C-alpha positions in Angstrom: -192.3 96.6 -20.9 -189.2 94.9 -19.8 -188.7 94.3 -16.0 -185.4 95.3 -14.6 -183.2 92.5 -13.3 -181.8 92.6 -9.8 -178.0 92.7 -9.3 -175.9 90.2 -11.1 -175.3 87.1 -9.0 -171.8 86.4 -7.8 -170.3 82.9 -7.6 -170.8 81.1 -4.3 -167.8 80.3 -2.1 -166.7 77.4 0.1 -166.5 73.8 -0.8 -164.9 70.7 0.8 -161.4 69.5 -0.2 -161.2 66.5 -2.4 -157.9 65.1 -3.5 -157.0 62.5 -6.2 -153.7 61.9 -8.0 -151.8 60.5 -10.9 -148.6 61.8 -12.5 -147.4 62.1 -16.1 -145.2 64.2 -18.2 -145.4 65.3 -21.8 -143.3 67.2 -24.4 -143.9 70.9 -25.1 -146.6 71.8 -27.7 -148.7 74.7 -28.5 -152.5 74.5 -27.9 -155.0 73.7 -30.7 -158.3 75.5 -31.1 -159.7 74.1 -27.8 -159.1 70.8 -26.1 -161.5 68.9 -23.9 -159.9 67.9 -20.6 -161.2 65.1 -18.5 -162.6 62.9 -17.2 -160.7 63.1 -13.9 -160.8 60.9 -10.8 -162.8 63.5 -8.8 -165.7 63.3 -11.4 -168.6 60.9 -10.9 -168.6 58.8 -14.1 -171.6 56.7 -15.2 -172.3 54.2 -18.0 -175.8 53.9 -19.4 -177.3 50.5 -20.2 -179.6 51.5 -23.0 -182.6 49.8 -21.4 -184.1 52.2 -18.8 -181.5 54.5 -17.3 -183.8 57.0 -15.7 -183.4 55.9 -12.1 -179.6 55.6 -12.4 -179.2 59.1 -13.9 -181.6 60.6 -11.4 -179.7 59.1 -8.5 -176.5 60.7 -9.9 -178.2 64.0 -10.3 -179.4 63.9 -6.8 -175.9 64.0 -5.4 -174.5 66.5 -7.9 -173.4 69.6 -6.1 -174.7 68.4 -2.8 -172.6 68.4 0.4 -170.1 65.5 0.1 -171.1 64.9 -3.5 -169.2 65.5 -6.7 -169.2 68.8 -8.7 -169.0 67.0 -12.0 -171.2 64.2 -13.6 -169.6 62.6 -16.6 -171.6 60.2 -18.9 -169.6 57.7 -20.8 -170.2 57.0 -24.5 -173.5 55.1 -25.1 -177.2 55.7 -25.3 -179.1 56.6 -22.1 -182.8 55.7 -22.4 -185.1 57.7 -20.1 -188.8 57.2 -19.6 -189.6 60.2 -17.4 -188.2 63.7 -16.7 -184.8 64.1 -15.1 -184.5 66.7 -12.4 -181.7 68.9 -11.2 -181.7 71.4 -8.4 -184.5 72.1 -5.9 -186.2 68.9 -4.6 -183.8 66.7 -6.6 -181.7 65.2 -3.8 -182.4 68.2 -1.5 -184.8 71.0 -0.9 -182.5 73.6 -2.3 -181.1 74.2 -5.7 -177.5 73.7 -6.6 -174.7 75.8 -8.3 -171.2 75.4 -9.7 -172.0 71.9 -11.1 -171.1 70.3 -14.4 -172.9 67.7 -16.5 -170.9 66.4 -19.5 -171.0 63.5 -22.0 -168.1 61.9 -23.8 -169.0 63.4 -27.1 -172.3 64.3 -28.8 -171.4 61.9 -31.7 -171.5 58.9 -29.4 -173.3 59.9 -26.2 -177.1 60.3 -26.4 -180.0 60.8 -24.0 -183.0 59.2 -25.7 -186.6 59.9 -24.6 -188.8 56.8 -24.4 -191.6 58.3 -22.3 -195.0 59.6 -23.2 -195.6 61.8 -26.3 -197.1 65.2 -26.5 -197.1 68.8 -25.4 -195.2 69.7 -22.2 -193.4 66.3 -22.1 -189.9 67.4 -21.0 -186.6 65.6 -20.8 -184.6 67.6 -18.3 -186.0 70.1 -15.7 -183.9 72.4 -13.6 -185.0 74.5 -10.6 -182.5 76.9 -9.0 -179.4 75.9 -10.9 -176.7 78.6 -11.4 -173.1 79.1 -12.6 -173.1 75.6 -14.1 -171.9 73.9 -17.3 -173.7 71.4 -19.6 -172.5 69.8 -22.8 -171.2 67.1 -25.1 -174.5 65.3 -25.4 -177.1 64.6 -28.0 -180.7 65.0 -26.8 -183.0 62.9 -28.9 -186.7 63.4 -28.3 -187.6 60.0 -29.8 -190.3 61.8 -31.8 -192.3 62.3 -28.5 -190.6 64.7 -26.1 -191.8 68.3 -26.5 -189.1 70.2 -24.5 -185.5 69.2 -23.7 -184.1 71.8 -21.2 -186.9 73.3 -19.1 -186.0 76.0 -16.6 -188.7 76.0 -14.0 -186.9 78.0 -11.3 -189.4 79.2 -8.7 -188.9 82.3 -6.6 -188.3 80.1 -3.6 -185.2 78.5 -5.1 -182.0 79.7 -3.4 -179.9 80.0 -6.6 -180.8 82.4 -9.4 -180.2 80.7 -12.8 -177.4 82.9 -14.1 -173.9 82.2 -15.5 -174.8 78.8 -17.1 -173.0 77.5 -20.1 -174.2 75.0 -22.7 -171.7 73.7 -25.2 -171.6 71.1 -27.9 -175.2 69.9 -27.5 -177.3 68.5 -30.3 -181.1 68.6 -30.2 -183.1 66.4 -32.6 -186.2 64.3 -33.2 -188.5 66.3 -31.0 -192.3 66.0 -30.9 -193.7 67.1 -34.2 -196.5 69.1 -32.6 -194.0 71.5 -31.0 -190.4 70.9 -29.9 -188.4 73.4 -28.0 -184.7 72.8 -27.1 -184.4 75.5 -24.3 -187.5 76.7 -22.6 -186.2 79.5 -20.4 -188.2 81.3 -17.6 -191.1 78.9 -17.5 -192.2 80.0 -13.9 -191.9 83.7 -14.6 -188.5 83.8 -12.8 -185.6 85.3 -14.7 -182.9 83.3 -16.4 -179.9 85.4 -17.3 -176.3 85.5 -18.4 -176.4 82.2 -20.3 -173.9 81.1 -23.0 -174.6 78.6 -25.8 -171.5 77.4 -27.7 -171.4 75.1 -30.8 -174.9 73.7 -30.4 -177.0 72.1 -33.2 -180.8 72.5 -33.4 -182.1 70.0 -36.0 -185.8 70.3 -36.9 -188.5 70.0 -37.3 -189.0 71.8 -34.0 -190.9 74.9 -32.9 -187.9 76.8 -31.4 -184.3 76.5 -30.5 -184.3 79.0 -27.6 -187.6 80.4 -26.2 -187.2 83.3 -23.8 -190.5 83.0 -21.9 -190.7 86.2 -19.7 -189.4 89.7 -19.5 -186.6 88.9 -17.1 -185.0 86.3 -19.3 -182.0 88.4 -20.2 -178.5 88.2 -21.7 -178.5 85.0 -23.7 -175.5 84.6 -26.0 -175.3 82.2 -28.9 -172.1 81.3 -30.8 -171.1 79.0 -33.6 -174.4 77.1 -33.7 -176.6 75.5 -36.3 -180.4 76.1 -36.6 -181.9 73.9 -39.4 -185.6 73.4 -40.3 -186.9 75.1 -37.2 -189.9 77.5 -37.1 -188.1 80.0 -34.8 -184.4 79.8 -34.1 -184.2 82.3 -31.1 -187.4 84.0 -30.0 -189.3 85.5 -27.2 -192.7 84.9 -28.6 -194.3 81.6 -29.7 -197.9 80.8 -30.8 -199.6 78.5 -28.3 -197.1 79.1 -25.5 -197.8 81.2 -22.4 -195.8 84.3 -21.5 -193.0 85.4 -23.9 -191.7 88.9 -24.5 -188.3 88.4 -23.0 -185.0 89.8 -24.1 -182.2 90.5 -24.7 -179.7 88.4 -26.6 -176.8 88.3 -29.0 -176.4 85.7 -31.7 -173.0 85.5 -33.4 -171.3 83.4 -36.1 -174.1 80.9 -36.5 -175.7 79.2 -39.4 -179.5 79.3 -40.2 -180.8 76.9 -42.9 -184.4 76.7 -44.2 -186.1 78.1 -41.1 -189.4 80.0 -40.9 -188.0 82.9 -38.8 -184.4 82.8 -37.7 -184.6 85.5 -34.9 -187.8 87.0 -33.6 -189.0 89.4 -30.9 -192.4 90.3 -29.6 -193.3 92.8 -26.9 -190.0 93.9 -25.4 -188.0 96.9 -24.4 -184.4 95.7 -24.9 -181.5 95.6 -27.3 -180.4 92.8 -29.6 -177.4 91.9 -31.8 -176.9 89.5 -34.6 -173.4 89.4 -36.0 -171.5 87.5 -38.7 -174.3 85.0 -39.2 -175.1 83.0 -42.4 -178.7 82.5 -43.3 -180.0 80.7 -46.4 -183.5 79.7 -47.3 -185.4 81.1 -44.3 -188.5 83.1 -44.8 -187.2 85.9 -42.6 -183.9 86.3 -40.9 -184.9 89.0 -38.3 -188.5 89.8 -37.4 -189.6 92.4 -34.8 -193.2 92.2 -33.9 -195.6 95.1 -33.5 -194.8 96.7 -30.1 -196.0 100.3 -30.6 -193.7 103.1 -29.7 -191.4 101.1 -27.5 -187.7 101.4 -28.6 -186.1 98.0 -29.1 -182.7 98.5 -30.8 -181.2 95.8 -33.1 -177.8 95.8 -34.7 -177.1 93.5 -37.6 -173.4 93.3 -38.4 -171.6 91.4 -41.1 -174.4 89.0 -41.8 -174.9 87.0 -45.1 -178.6 86.4 -45.8 -179.5 84.5 -49.0 -182.5 83.2 -50.8 -185.0 84.4 -48.2 -188.8 84.2 -48.8 -189.7 87.6 -47.4 -187.8 90.5 -46.0 -184.4 89.6 -44.5 -184.8 92.2 -41.7 -188.2 93.5 -40.8 -189.1 95.3 -37.6 -192.7 96.3 -37.0 -191.6 98.6 -34.2 -189.8 101.9 -34.0 -186.3 100.4 -33.8 -183.7 101.7 -34.1 -182.4 99.1 -36.6 -178.8 99.4 -37.5 -177.4 97.3 -40.4 -173.7 97.4 -41.3 -171.6 95.3 -43.7 -174.4 92.8 -44.6 -174.8 90.8 -47.8 -178.3 90.3 -49.1 -179.3 88.2 -52.1 -182.9 87.8 -53.3 -186.2 89.1 -52.1 -188.4 91.8 -53.5 -186.9 94.6 -55.7 -187.1 97.4 -53.0 -187.7 97.9 -49.3 -186.1 94.7 -48.2 -184.8 96.1 -44.8 -187.5 97.9 -43.0 -188.5 99.3 -39.7 -191.9 100.9 -39.0 -194.4 101.1 -36.2 -197.3 98.7 -36.9 -201.0 99.3 -36.4 -200.5 103.0 -36.8 -202.7 105.3 -38.8 -200.9 108.6 -38.4 -197.6 109.9 -36.9 -196.0 106.5 -37.6 -192.4 106.2 -36.8 -189.3 104.1 -37.4 -185.5 104.7 -37.1 -182.9 103.0 -39.3 -179.2 103.5 -39.9 -177.0 101.6 -42.2 -173.6 101.5 -43.9 -171.6 99.3 -46.2 -174.2 96.8 -47.3 -174.2 94.7 -50.5 -177.4 93.9 -52.4 -178.1 91.7 -55.4 -181.0 94.1 -56.3 -180.1 97.3 -58.1 -182.7 99.7 -56.8 -181.3 102.3 -54.4 -184.5 102.0 -52.3 -183.5 98.9 -50.2 -184.4 100.5 -46.9 -188.0 101.1 -45.8 -189.2 103.5 -43.1 -192.5 105.3 -42.7 -193.0 107.9 -45.4 -193.9 110.7 -45.4 -194.4 110.4 -41.6 -191.9 110.6 -38.8 -189.4 108.0 -39.9 -185.7 108.8 -39.7 -182.9 107.3 -41.6 -179.1 107.6 -41.8 -178.1 105.2 -44.6 -177.0 104.6 -48.2 -173.3 105.3 -47.5 -170.9 102.8 -49.0 -173.6 100.4 -50.2 -173.0 98.2 -53.3 -176.1 97.6 -55.4 -176.8 95.2 -58.2 -174.0 92.9 -57.3 -173.7 89.3 -58.4 -173.7 87.4 -55.1 -172.7 83.8 -55.2 -173.4 81.4 -52.4 -170.1 80.4 -50.7 -172.0 77.7 -48.8 -172.5 77.7 -45.0 -169.3 78.4 -43.1 -167.6 75.5 -41.4 -168.6 75.6 -37.8 -166.0 74.7 -35.2 -166.1 71.0 -34.2 -166.7 69.6 -30.8 -163.3 69.9 -29.1 -161.5 66.6 -29.0 -160.2 65.1 -25.8 -156.7 66.3 -25.1 -153.9 63.8 -25.6 -151.8 65.7 -23.1 -150.6 63.9 -20.0 -152.3 64.6 -16.7 -150.8 65.7 -13.4 -153.3 65.4 -10.6 -152.8 67.8 -7.7 -152.5 65.8 -4.5 -152.3 66.9 -0.9 -153.1 70.5 -2.1 -149.6 70.8 -3.7 -150.6 72.9 -6.7 -147.1 74.5 -6.9 -145.4 71.1 -7.0 -147.7 69.9 -9.8 -147.0 73.1 -11.8 -143.2 72.7 -11.2 -143.4 69.2 -12.6 -145.4 70.4 -15.6 -142.7 72.9 -16.4 -142.8 74.2 -20.0 -144.5 71.0 -21.2 -148.0 70.7 -22.8 -149.5 69.0 -19.7 -152.9 69.1 -18.0 -152.7 70.1 -14.3 -156.0 69.2 -12.6 -157.0 70.7 -9.3 -160.0 68.8 -7.9 -162.9 70.6 -6.3 -162.2 72.3 -3.1 -160.8 75.4 -1.5 -157.0 75.9 -1.5 -155.0 78.6 0.4 -152.2 80.0 -1.8 -149.3 81.6 0.1 -147.0 82.1 -2.9 -147.7 83.0 -6.6 -148.3 80.0 -8.7 -146.3 80.0 -12.0 -148.2 78.5 -14.9 -145.9 77.2 -17.6 -146.3 78.5 -21.1 -148.0 75.4 -22.5 -149.8 74.2 -19.4 -153.6 73.6 -19.2 -154.6 74.4 -15.6 -158.1 73.3 -14.9 -160.4 72.9 -11.9 -163.7 71.1 -11.5 -165.8 74.2 -12.3 -166.2 77.9 -11.7 -166.9 78.1 -7.9 -166.2 74.4 -7.4 -162.4 74.8 -7.4 -161.4 77.9 -5.4 -157.9 79.4 -5.0 -157.7 81.8 -2.1 -154.7 84.1 -1.5 -153.2 84.1 1.9 -150.2 86.1 0.8 -149.7 85.3 -2.9 -149.9 88.3 -5.2 -150.8 87.6 -7.9 -152.3 84.2 -7.3 -151.5 83.0 -10.9 -148.8 84.3 -13.1 -148.5 83.5 -16.8 -145.1 84.8 -18.0 -145.2 85.7 -21.6 -145.2 85.0 -24.3 -147.5 82.2 -23.0 -149.8 79.6 -24.6 -151.3 78.6 -21.3 -154.9 77.8 -20.7 -156.7 78.4 -17.4 -160.2 77.1 -17.0 -163.0 76.1 -14.6 -161.8 77.6 -11.4 -162.2 80.8 -9.2 -159.8 83.1 -7.4 -160.2 85.2 -4.3 -158.1 87.6 -2.2 -160.1 89.0 0.6 -158.5 89.8 4.0 -161.4 89.8 6.3 -159.4 91.3 9.2 -158.0 94.2 7.2 -161.3 94.4 5.2 -159.3 94.8 1.9 -158.4 93.1 -1.3 -154.8 91.9 -0.9 -153.9 90.4 -4.3 -154.5 90.3 -8.0 -155.9 87.1 -9.5 -154.2 86.3 -12.9 -151.4 88.3 -14.3 -150.3 87.7 -17.9 -147.1 89.7 -18.5 -144.7 90.2 -21.5 -147.8 89.7 -23.6 -147.3 92.1 -26.5 -146.2 90.3 -29.7 -147.4 90.4 -33.3 -150.5 88.3 -33.7 -150.9 88.1 -29.9 -154.3 87.2 -28.4 -155.9 86.8 -25.0 -159.2 85.0 -25.5 -161.7 84.6 -22.6 -165.1 83.1 -22.5 -167.7 83.3 -19.7 -165.6 85.0 -17.1 -167.4 86.0 -13.9 -165.6 88.8 -12.1 -167.0 90.7 -9.2 -166.2 92.9 -6.1 -162.7 93.8 -7.5 -160.8 97.1 -7.7 -160.6 96.4 -11.4 -162.2 93.5 -13.4 -160.0 93.6 -16.5 -156.8 95.7 -16.4 -155.1 95.7 -19.7 -152.1 97.9 -20.6 -149.2 98.4 -23.0 -150.4 96.2 -25.8 -149.6 97.7 -29.2 -150.1 94.3 -31.0 -151.9 91.8 -28.7 -155.7 92.0 -28.6 -157.9 91.0 -25.6 -161.2 89.4 -26.8 -163.8 88.8 -24.2 -166.8 86.6 -24.9 -170.0 86.8 -22.8 -168.2 88.6 -20.0 -169.8 89.0 -16.6 -168.1 91.8 -14.7 -169.9 93.5 -11.8 -170.1 94.9 -8.3 -166.7 96.5 -8.6 -167.0 99.3 -6.0 -165.3 101.0 -3.1 -168.6 101.3 -1.2 -168.4 99.2 2.0 -165.7 97.0 0.6 -162.4 98.8 1.1 -161.8 99.0 -2.6 -160.2 101.6 -4.9 -162.3 104.7 -5.6 -163.5 104.4 -8.3 -163.4 100.7 -8.9 -164.0 99.9 -12.5 -165.0 96.9 -14.7 -162.7 97.5 -17.7 -159.5 99.5 -17.8 -157.6 99.8 -21.1 -154.3 101.8 -21.1 -152.5 101.9 -24.5 -154.3 98.6 -25.3 -157.3 97.1 -27.1 -160.2 95.4 -25.4 -163.0 94.0 -27.5 -166.1 92.8 -25.6 -168.5 90.6 -27.5 -171.6 90.3 -25.2 -171.6 91.0 -21.5 -173.5 92.0 -18.4 -172.7 93.8 -15.2 -174.3 95.6 -12.3 -173.4 97.8 -9.3 -169.9 99.1 -10.2 -168.5 102.6 -9.5 -167.6 103.0 -13.2 -167.8 100.6 -16.2 -165.2 101.8 -18.7 -161.9 103.5 -18.1 -159.7 104.1 -21.3 -156.4 105.8 -21.4 -155.0 106.3 -25.0 -156.5 102.9 -25.7 -159.4 101.3 -27.7 -162.4 99.6 -26.2 -165.3 98.3 -28.2 -168.3 96.7 -26.4 -171.2 95.0 -28.2 -174.5 93.8 -26.7 -173.7 94.7 -23.1 -176.3 94.9 -20.3 -175.5 97.2 -17.4 -177.6 98.1 -14.4 -177.6 98.9 -10.7 -175.6 101.1 -8.4 -173.1 100.2 -5.8 -175.0 100.1 -2.5 -177.1 103.1 -3.6 -174.1 105.2 -4.5 -174.0 106.9 -8.0 -172.6 104.9 -10.9 -171.1 106.3 -14.1 -170.7 104.7 -17.5 -167.4 106.3 -18.3 -164.7 107.2 -15.8 -163.7 110.9 -16.0 -160.5 112.2 -17.6 -160.1 109.3 -20.0 -159.0 109.2 -23.7 -158.8 107.1 -26.8 -161.5 105.3 -28.8 -164.6 104.1 -26.9 -167.5 102.5 -28.9 -170.6 101.0 -27.2 -173.1 99.3 -29.5 -176.4 97.6 -28.6 -176.5 97.9 -24.8 -178.0 99.7 -21.8 -177.0 101.5 -18.7 -179.7 101.5 -16.0 -178.2 102.5 -12.6 -180.3 103.3 -9.6 -178.5 106.7 -9.5 -175.8 108.2 -11.6 -175.4 109.0 -15.3 -173.3 109.4 -18.3 -170.7 112.2 -18.5 -168.0 112.1 -21.2 -167.2 115.8 -21.2 -163.7 115.0 -19.9 -163.2 112.2 -22.4 -160.7 113.1 -25.2 -160.9 111.1 -28.4 -163.6 109.4 -30.4 -166.8 108.4 -28.5 -169.6 106.4 -30.2 -172.8 105.3 -28.6 -175.2 103.3 -30.9 -178.5 101.6 -30.2 -178.2 102.3 -26.5 -180.7 102.7 -23.7 -180.1 104.8 -20.6 -183.0 104.7 -18.2 -182.7 104.6 -14.4 -184.0 101.8 -12.3 -187.1 102.9 -10.4 -188.4 106.4 -10.6 -185.1 108.3 -10.2 -183.6 110.9 -12.5 -180.2 110.7 -14.1 -177.5 113.0 -12.7 -176.1 113.6 -16.2 -176.4 112.8 -19.9 -173.5 114.9 -21.1 -171.2 114.3 -23.9 -167.9 115.9 -25.0 -166.7 116.8 -28.5 -166.2 114.1 -31.2 -169.2 112.2 -30.0 -171.8 110.3 -32.1 -174.9 109.3 -30.1 -177.1 107.3 -32.5 -180.3 105.6 -31.6 -180.4 106.6 -27.9 -183.5 105.8 -25.8 -183.3 107.7 -22.5 -185.2 108.9 -19.5 -188.7 108.1 -18.4 -191.9 109.9 -17.6 -190.2 111.2 -14.5 -186.7 111.7 -15.9 -186.5 114.7 -18.3 -182.7 115.2 -18.4 -182.0 115.5 -22.2 -178.6 114.7 -23.8 -176.3 117.7 -24.0 -172.9 118.3 -25.5 -170.0 120.5 -24.3 -168.8 121.2 -27.8 -168.5 120.1 -31.4 -168.2 118.2 -33.5 -171.1 116.1 -32.4 -174.3 114.4 -33.6 -177.3 113.3 -31.8 -179.3 111.2 -34.2 -182.5 109.2 -33.7 -183.0 110.0 -29.9 -186.1 109.0 -28.1 -187.3 109.7 -24.6 -189.0 106.7 -22.9 -192.5 107.2 -21.4 -195.0 105.0 -19.6 -196.3 103.6 -22.9 -193.2 103.6 -25.1 -191.2 106.5 -26.3 -191.5 110.1 -27.6 -189.6 111.4 -30.6 -186.8 113.8 -29.7 -185.4 116.2 -32.3 -182.1 115.4 -33.8 -179.2 117.8 -33.5 -175.6 118.2 -34.6 -172.9 120.8 -34.6 -169.5 121.1 -36.3 -170.2 118.2 -38.6 -169.0 119.2 -42.1 -169.7 115.8 -43.8 -172.4 113.6 -42.1 -171.3 110.5 -44.1 -167.7 110.9 -43.2 -168.6 111.5 -39.6 -170.7 108.3 -39.5 -167.9 106.4 -41.3 -165.3 107.5 -38.8 -167.3 106.7 -35.7 -168.4 103.3 -37.0 -164.9 102.3 -38.0 -163.9 100.7 -34.7 -167.2 98.8 -34.4 -166.8 97.5 -38.0 -163.2 96.4 -37.4 -163.8 94.7 -34.0 -164.3 91.1 -35.0 -163.2 88.2 -32.8 -159.8 87.0 -33.8 -159.6 83.3 -34.8 -158.9 81.0 -31.9 -156.2 78.9 -33.6 -152.7 77.9 -32.7 -150.5 81.0 -32.4 -146.9 81.4 -33.2 -144.5 80.0 -30.6 -143.2 83.5 -29.8 -146.6 85.2 -29.6 -149.0 85.3 -26.7 -151.9 82.9 -27.1 -153.7 82.7 -23.7 -157.1 81.2 -23.2 -159.3 81.6 -20.2 -162.5 79.5 -20.0 -165.0 80.0 -17.1 -162.7 81.7 -14.7 -164.1 83.5 -11.7 -162.4 86.3 -9.7 -163.7 87.9 -6.5 -162.4 90.5 -4.1 -159.1 91.0 -6.0 -157.1 94.1 -6.8 -157.2 93.2 -10.5 -159.1 90.1 -11.4 -157.2 89.7 -14.6 -154.2 91.9 -15.5 -152.7 91.7 -19.0 -149.6 93.8 -19.7 -146.9 94.1 -22.4 -144.3 94.7 -19.7 -142.2 91.9 -18.3 -142.2 91.4 -14.5 
């Protein structure tokens, strides 16, 4: 059984001021896909010799994030040869761990860390202990045919920083020890590792695993645009010959799997999983769920292309629910390719499966397998295409490592951020704010083509002492804000005095606000989006939590996401301890693979704010407050809840599981042995399909029910429409007159609205 994680960790506050400066100007230009900015004078830069660089690199790591030391370590192009394990965090330069640090290389194509130490099992290249809210990337890790593990998270319970909010980008893992080989070994000391992001990484086998989630509190791991080739397990929480395992959960999106044994695998877990828009060719199995009895472990496969597999493309030896939509499957056995069924079961076997819009090369209508004639339940077959000729388009082109920006750099000196931004004007310029804490008295205007960057989330802090908002991006803007944090707490008045970022006049055809790895907490509203008929807000791996009025002078209720006449699409996320999570007013909000738990200082929490309206779709997630519940009886519109878990932390009982009309609740695991409140509905049409009540050993079947549903297929189609349509928009240069704002690793704490996006002009 999965162990509940404690409240999501917020970014730390307070760092010394460091100033460095150089001035340049550049002509206006729109932003490409993504640019790498740096290195800057405030970064510690090292050059490897290629002989034995272990001591030099360890010395640099010992000062990283320590008092008086740099926040960023940058490795110049070259080969770094190491003969023993590198260490970061606890007991590496200090007794305590570190947070808000960055370790980057020049480019993985020319910057390599090569293992030249002993060979064999448990030989590891890089060990961390108590490292949180940090960024790693732009390196090739070469095991020299000898190293077993590259990134080994050995955080102990004594470490002061919980390993959460870390980002890994543009890392290549290759040439590991042939007897094993694990790129990321997460949770080695039975301490959780959570809210971690993996962007554009490459796992080149042979190796045992790309990501190994080693214990039940290794949660919320999100993979994007990565390559897994010739590995035994791409992402897994179970490995033969390794201790522990059984972690979860994760979301793996837009990645390529080639010639693996098992692309994605789970063992004993009670969690939820998502695999979306991936391409798999030549693997034995794409998704495999191990035998875990009657425990509900939901999985949504969306828009995946799975070709030339040796066994079943999707096979779950558990009760599910397994949801499969808009997939393409070529090969395999003639029937029963996609299956879910409780293993090791002689009678009363169970399994839940729902599907829509899948394409098969095989012509038999029996492509789904559930227990028959036992207790299996299925809602499928609609809009499938059978017997199709499926040609291999080849693996999709994965986005490249971002090239270094050619834009001129303006260094902030003497704390004069406003002056630097004034000099940047409307030009395509990088404005760099070195690590430190800066008091902001007046709103900073960020030009429409400016890249405003700090030295890391939590390393560069902008604190309002009167500015409201702190940053304003007047639209239509093509600005980028990255690697910094914002605060607006008046300790004397005990209240939040300002908003963090405001993007206004943001509604144009083709408009996009794209954010990755935001960390927002203790705000009245995390994301506040309004009046956007055309611009879409896409949030990747969003961490939005602790937004509450309780003991913090905030709005009542404080909410994580507010959409008013606008569209918010959340692709992976986590949060805890907020008054309410979703508030929608005549808008659309789709959330995928989202972990939610905790209550605000013991006060009740609710999933959906009352008296709201629009389209709200929540797929593959959970809501586990200490107290509170789900009540959508005052919601007006289309409400969809799929592959979702609602169990309370501890032994409490939910205050409500009530749903209004026009609701589809599909694949809900709820309650516990002590929590008997069953889902109820205030009126039709509604459908409760595939519900289960959790117990001490797994789950009990609950009868399906529906009312006012004239056509079940049409009802399912209508309710899945928003989920099927909510795909991330391409991050490519936008039209000059359209909003194209990017936010990378931006933090916001104690703000009225952490990020406010509006179609209105100020």
